[in-house]
N, C-alpha and C positions, 0 to 999 in steps of 0.2 A: 442573272444578277443585275445587268444593266437596266432591265425593265423594272426591277425592284428599287434600284436607286432612283429612277425617275419617279416611281410611284411615291416613295417616302418624301421626296422633295415637294411633289404636288400636295400630298397630305398635310405637310407642315405649313404650306402656304395657306391652306384652308383653315387649319386648326393649329396654331403655334404651340399649343400644349402637347402635341404629339411628338415633339422633338426628342424627348427622353427615350421612349421605347424604340423610336426609329434609329437613334444613335447607338443604342444598345445592340440592336440587330446588326447594324453595319459594322460596328467595331468588334463586338465580342463573338458574334456568330459567323460573320462573313470575312472578318479580318480586313475590312476596307476602311482603315483609319482615316486616310486622306479624304474619302467621301464623307465620313462623319464630321470631320473638321469643317469641310465646305458647307455642310448642312447647317452647322451651328453658326457659321459666319453669315449665312443667308438669314437665319432667324434673327441675328442681332441687327441686321439692316432694317428690320421691321419693328423690333422691340428690344430696347437695351435695358429694360427695367428689371429683368430677372437675373439676380446674381448667380443662380445655379447654372445658367448657361456658361458664364465665365469660368465657374469651378470645373465644369465638365471639360471645357477647352483646356484648362490647366492640366487635367489628368491625361488628355490626349496628346498634349505638347509639353512634356515636362521641362524641355529646355527654355520654354517661355512661361513657366509656371508662375514665377514672381509677378510678371506683367499681368497675367489673367486674374490671379487671386487679388492683386491690388485693384484691378478694375471692379471685381466683385465687391470689395470692401468700399469702394467709392459709391456703389449703389446702395449698400447696406453695411454700415460699419459694425453691426453685430452679427453678421453672417458667420455662424460657427464653422461651417465647412471651409469657408475661405480663410478663417483665422488659423485653424489647425493645418490646413493645406499650405498656407504661406509659411507657417512655422516649420513644417516638414521640409519645404523647399530650402529655407535658410539653413536648416540642420544638415541637409545633404551638401550644401555649399560651404559648410563649416563656418558659417556666420552665426556663431553660438549666441552672441549677445542679442541679436534681433530675433533669433529663434526662441530664446527664453522669454523675451518680451511678448511675442505673439501667443505662445502657449499660456502665459499668465492672463492675457486679455481673454482668451478663449475660456479659461478656467473660471473667470468672473462671469462670463455669459452663461456657462453651463458647466457643472462639475465634470472634470475630465475622467474618463474611464482609466483602468489600470495601464493600458498600453500607452496612452498619452501622458499619464503621470510619470511613467518610467522615462519617456522621452524628455519631459521637462526636467526631471532630475539629472538625466544624462547630460543635457546641454549646459546645465548649471555647473556640473563638475568640470566639463570641458572649458567653461568660461572662467574657471577659477573661483567659483562660489560653492565650495564643497559643503560647508556647514548648512547653507540655505537649501541645498539639494536634498538633504536627508529626510526632511519632512515628507516630501513628495515620494521619494523612493521607499520609505517605510510604508506609506499608504499602498503603493503598488505591491510591496512584499506581503501585505495582509489580504490581497485579493485572492480570488479563487482560481486564477489563471496560473497553472503550474509553470509554464514557460516564462510568463511575466515575472513570477516570483523569483525564478532562478536568475534572470537577467538583473532584476532589482538588487538581489543579494550581491551579485558580482560588482555592480556599480557602487553599491555602498562600500564594498571592500576597497574599490579604487579611491573613493572619496576619503577614506581614512588613511590609505597609503599615502596619498599626496599631502594630507595634513600631518602625516607622521604620527598618527595616533595608533601606536603599535598594537596595544591590547585589542582595540576594536577592529583593527585591520585583520588580525589573526582570526577573530571570532567570525567575521563575515566571509573571509576566505574559506573557512571550514564549512560555513553554512551554504555558501554558493556551490562548493564542490558537492555537498550532499544533495542539494536540490537538482543540480545538473545531472548527477548520476541517475536520479529517478527518471529522467527523460530518456534514458537509453543511449545507444551508440551514437545517435545523431548529435548529441551534445558533447562529444569527446573533446572537440576543440575548446569549448567553454570551460570544461573541467581542467584542461591543461592551462588555460588562462588564469583560473583561480589559483592553481598551484604556483604558477610563475609569480603572481602577486604575493603569495605567501612567502616565497623565497626572497623576493625583493624586500619584504618587511623584515625578514631575518637580517638581511644586509644593513638596512637602515637602522635597525636596533643594535647593531654592532656584533651580531652573531654571524661572523664570516664563514665559519665552518658549517653552520647549519644551512646557510645559503648555498654553499658549494655542494653539500650533500643533496639538498632538495633539487637543485637544478641539474646536477649530474644524473640523478635518477630520471628526471624528465627528459633529458637529452637521450639517455639510453633507451627509454621507452619509445621515444619518437622515432629513433632509428630502427627499433625492432618492429614497429608497426608499419613503417613505410619505406624500409630499406634506407639507402643513403639519401635521407630527406634533404640534406643541405645541397644536393645537386639539382634540386628543383629550380627552374628558372623563374618561378612566380615569386613576387615580393610577398613576404610574410612578416609583418611588423612584430608580432608576438614572438615568433621564432628568432627574429633578429634581436629582440630584447632579451630573450633567454640566453643566447650565447654572448651577447654584449655584457650582460650583468655577470655571467659566469667568468668572463675575461677580466672584468673589473675586480671581482672577488679574489681571483687567483693572483692578480697584480698586488692586491693588498696583503695576500699571504706570502708574497715573495716568490711564487711559483711562475716565473716569467715564461718558461717554455709552454706550459699549459695555457697561460693567458693568450699567447700569440696564436695558438691553435684555435682557441674559442673565438677570437676576433676574426680569424679567417673564415670560420663557419658563419659567423654573423654577416660578414661581407657577402657571402654567397647568397644568403637569404635576402640581402638588400638588392640583389639583381642589378648591380652596377650603380645604384643610387642610395648609398648609405646615409642614414640619418646623421645629423651633426653630433648627436649624443654619442653614437658609436665612435666617430672620429675623435671626439674629446677623450673617451676612455683609452683609445689607442695612444693618443698623445701623452696621457698620464703614464702609460707603460713605458714609452720612450724616455720620458723625463726621469722616472725613477731608475731606469737603466743607465742614465748618464748621457743620453744622446739628445741634447736639447735642440740641436739643428733639425733632426728628424721630427721632434715634437712640434716645433714651430711650423714646419712644413705641413704636417698633418692638420694642425689647427687652422692654418690658412685655408685648407680644403674644407674644413668644417664651417668656417665663416663664409666661404663662397657658397656653400649649400644653404646656410641660414645665417645671415649677417647679425641676427639678434639672438642667436643661441646662447642662453645664459651660461650653460655649462662650458661651452667653448670659450666664451669671454672670460670665465673664471679661470680656466686652465691657462689661457694665454697670460693673464695677469700674474698667475702663480709662477710660470716659467720665467717671465721677464723679471719678476722680483728676485728670483734666485740668480739670475744673470747679472743683477745690479742695475738694470734699466728701470729705475724707479718711476720716472715720469711717464713712460709708456705703460708701465704696469698699472699706474694709477688711473690712466685713461680707460684701459680695458675693464678694470674693476669697477669704476664708476658707471660705465655703460652696463656692466653686468647687473648692478644693483638697480638700474632703471627698468629691468625686465620683470615681468610678473612671476611670482612663485606659483606653486600649485600644480606642478607636473610630476610625472612619475620619477623623473631624474633630477629635478631641481625644486627643492622645497625650502622650508624655513631653515633647516640645518645647513644646506648648501649656501643659502644667502648669508648665514652667520659666518661661514668660512670666508666669503668675499669681504665682509666687514672686517674680519680678523687680519686678512692680508693687507687690506687698505689701512688699517691701524698701523701695521708695521711700515708700510710705505710712507705714510705721513710722518711717523716718528723719525725715519731716516732722513726725510727732507728737512725736518726741523733740526735734527742733530747736525746735519751738514752745513746749515746756514751759519756763516761766520758771525753775523750780528745777532743771531737768534731770532726765531719767529714764533712767539708764544701762541699766536692764533693757529698755527699749523699743529702745534702740540695739543691744543684744545680740540682740533679736528680728530687727532689720533685718539684722544680720550673718548670722544663721542662714538667713534667707530668701534672701540673696544667695548663700550657699554652696549651698543647694538648687538655686537657679536655674542656677548655674554648672555643676553636675553634670548637669543635664537639658537645658539650652538650647544647641544647637550654634552658633546665630548669635552668642550672647554670647561663647562661647569663641573663635570665629574673630575677632570684632571686637577682643577684648582681646589676642589674639595679634598681630594687625596693629599694634595700638597699641604693644605692648611692643617690637616689632621696628622701629618707626619712629624717625626721627631726633629725639632729645629736644630739639634746639635749634631745631626748626621753629617758626615763629610760632604763637601761640595761635589766630589766625583760620584757619590752615590745618590744624592738627593734628586738629581735630574731625572732619574729613572721614574720618579713619581709623576712627571709631567709628560715626557715622551719616551718611547722605547722603540727598539727594532732598528733595522738597517735596510733602507734609509729610515731615519727617525720619523715617527708620526705619533700624534696624540689622538687615540681612537682611530678614526678614519681620516684625520687631518694631517697631511704631511707638513712638518715644521723643521726647519734647520735649527741647529743650536742657537745661532744668533737671533733668529726669529722668535724662538721660545724665550730668549732672554728679554726681548721687548714685551712679550706677553706678560711675563712676571713683573716687569716694571709697572705696567698699567694695572695689573691685578693688585699690587701693593697700594697704588694710588687710590684704588676704590676700597681698600681695607679688606680685600678678599683673602689675602695671605699675610702672615706676619712678616715684618721687616727683619732683615738679618744679613749675615755675611754672604750666604749663598746667593740671595737675590742681588746683592751689590756686585758680586763676581760676575753674574750673568749680564747685568747691565753694562758692566765694563767691557765684557766680551762683545756685546752687541754694538756699543758705541765705537769700537775699534774698526768697524767696517766703513768703507768709503762709498758714498752714493751720490757724489756731486755731479751735476751735469757736465759732461766732457771728461769725466774720469776714465781711466783705462777700463775696458770691459772684459778683462780676463777673469771669468768667474770660476771660483773653485767648486768642487763637487759638494753640493748641499751646503753652500755657504754663500755669503755675499761677495761682491767683487772687492778685491784688495789692491792697494797701490803696488806698482812694480810690475815686473815681468811675470809671465805665466809660470816660469820656473820658480821664482821666489814665492809666488802664491802657493805652488805645490809644496815647497819646503816649509812654508808656514803651516799648511794643513798637516803634514806628516809629523811635525814637531808639536802640534797643538795638544796632543793627548796628555802630555805631561805639564804643559804650561797653562792651559785654559780648562776650567771645569767643564766636563762633558755633560750633556743633557740626556744622553741615551744610555739605557741600562746595560748595553753590551760593552760600553767603553770604547767603541771604535767609531770614529767619525768619518771614515772613508766609505764610499758607496760600493756595493758589489758590482763588479764589472763583468758584463756578459762576454763570453768567448764565442757566442754564436754568430751566425751570419748577419744578424740584425745590427751588430755593433761594428762590423767591418765592411758592410756593403757600401759600394760607391753610390754617388748621387744618381748615376745612370742606372745602376741596378735597382735602386729604390723605385725609380720611375717605371722601368721596364717590367720588372718581375713582380712587384707588389706595390700597389698604389698607396698602401699605408706604411711602407717601410718595414714590414714584418719579415722575419726570416722565412725562407722557403720551407715547405714541408720536408721533413727528413733531415734538416740541418742539425748541427751539433747543438746540444742544449746549452743555455746560458750558464748553468751550474752542472758541469759534468761530474759524474761519480769518479772518485779516485780509485785506483786499483784496490781490490779487496783481498789482501793477503790474510785477513783474519778469518777464522773459522767460526762464524756466528750463524745462529739460526735466522731464518728470514724475518721473524718478528722483531729481531734486534737491530735491523737496518732501518734507520729513521730518516725521514725527510725533514730538512731544515724548516720548510714551510709549516710543519706540524708542531713547531716549538714556538711558544710565546715567551720572550725573554723579559725578565723583571729586574729587580734590584741587584746591582753589582755587589758581590761579597768580598772579593779580593782580586788583586791585579798583579801580574808579574811582568817580566821583560818580554816574554814571548806569548803568554796566554793570560786569560782572565777567567774568573769564575763568577757566575751569577745565578740567582734563583730563576725558575721558569715554570711553565706549565706545558704538559704534553696535551695538545688540543684534542687528539683523538680519544683520550680517555679522561681528561680533566685532572690527571695526576700531577701533584706538585713534585718538581724535580730540581736537581742541581745540574747546571750545564757548564762544562769547561771547554773553552774554545781558544783557538789561536787568534791573535790579532790578524786581520786580513792580509796585511803585507807579509807577515810571517808564513801564512798559509800558502801564499803564492811563491815566495822566493827563498824561504829558509828551509832547506831540506832537512837540516838537523832537528829543527823544531817539529816539523811534520813527523819525522821518524820517532822522536821521543814521545809525542802524543799517541802515535799508533801503537808503540810498545806499551804505554800505560793502559790504553784501551784493551789490548790483548791480555794484560796481566789482570786488570779488574774483572774482565769478562770470564776469566778462568777461575775466579775465587767465589766461594759461596760459604758464608758463615754467619750465624746469628749476630755476631759482634761487628760485622762489616756492613757498610751500606750496600744495598742491592744494586747491581748493574741493570740499568733500564735499556740501554742501547747505544748506538753510535751513529753519527751522521758523517759521511765520508764524501760530501760534495766538495768540488774543487775550491770553492770560495768559502765553504762553511764546514770545517772539520771539527767535530765536537764529541766529547765523552759525556754521556747522560747517566746520572745515578739518582737514586731516591733522595729526597730531601730529609735530612735528620735535623729536626727543629731544635735539638738541644745544643747545637754548635759543634765545633771541632774538638778533638782530643786535647790539643795544646791549650785551648781556651779553658777547658774544664780543669786541667791539671795545674796550669800556671797562672791563670787569671782568677778564676772562681775558686781555685785551690780545693777542689772537691776530693774527698778521701774515698777511694773506691775499694769496696770489699773484694776479696779474692774471687768470688763467684761472678763478679761483674767484669 
């Protein structure tokens, strides 16, 4: 071999054109890459005019590829190999802006083939130019290369997911899955990616149940194919996204125990280096569980990992706003809005949420100013306008409000804007006071009719204190109020009767977890779980009460499978509202205890249990059908079918209906 090396060096000195076959023999056949590099450097000493020598050096020394390709372009600015090679080097370095620029220049020199068209489309998506990418990706999709077609379909799906074009996203997710399956077992990972994108689209479009169903199936298939896959030490961003998204969806459903388990699985796939988005989702879970201290701690970890993470900045602004720290909240939200959209977790809808929270923050600052600051109120109006243009949940909620009966009682009308516990508007968590601010600006824009309900909410929102230096004892899902923590608690517990509620369940207190995640000390949070999640096997946040009732398994319901709607009636210990059983889409009526009664009033608990037992034992065509019962410690409920004709008392004494004997 040494003699051959000496021979090719001598040959290239006599005929510089022999460098290419000589390098091919040294590098590809003998594996002597260092000798091939030295040969090319010797060639350059005698002749620097051939850009192909620089391109070959770039392939042999990929860590210096940018330097060598740039040298090639200095010799010939139209060298196609150097242009696409430099573009590929920028792509590997995640410098997507420069990569896209070089691919486009190369495309002007010579039409790109399907492989490079795909890469151009991919870097444009990565650089936040999804719409521009689609022309190139569609050209790649129409090529005869099956592998390139499959990858192009997947990237088209990504482009529509980040733009939140749900119909198109579903279409290309299905197409990508079909094309990848044609490639056989080698494309199993790409098929899984297409399904994860489809599930993410379910979540983005508000179909939380569909998202959970799709991702749960993918998680089960992944474990079945590879054993306990999450024990793998290798970082897998798509698996991390699968479990992270599943945790977020379960958080939105109120199934906090399942959410914690999914976040722990995502952390295992992160291999000790979780993405900021995962940490932001964990922080949201801690926030809705009422542990803002843990939420802020996790968000600091997220911002340490990525100081410009828009999702972490959004969540920090949200938590600080609920704590009453309006000035700091404003700073985080403003920085959030400076970040670009167009990622799988932060798109135009999430940017609209940041605008909405910033609208609330500006309103509170203007409301707290003694002399009044109209310019701040103008800023709040502008933030609301931006949010309305970007946030579909806000537009849908206000549309429902505008089309509702304006004469409905204040305690019921709020269910058309937010519902659930904690209250949210679609996927946007809003406190009653925050929702009141939203209604105030919606009326200013003429989006909802003015009326007593809106005035009541505005009054409730203006009663909160957010002046710099005010006490920071924040209530659960409310703004900070003057006075001690005890007085704030007393104000909250009495607010059900004195302040119109915005949530359909009629309860403004937040579910309190009894699991370890709520009682773990700071030391335990740091030592046992970096995210502050409860250890595996801990007691569930919503434990099941004892089951003295003899019900069939299909009659035991999970509270997370109930979507609560308009409040129908309210009593001292319980309230009744309309709802939907998400597992079947069936319209139902839900009778529940107020949460304080469910925890402390044994008589109320016993009475509702007795009523459940009685209704479950009855079956008659003239009686509403028993659907099931929820016996979770914080959510005890009787669920029956919805009878749209109203109750018997209303029929006899209000409508004065005359019933025939057979009726």
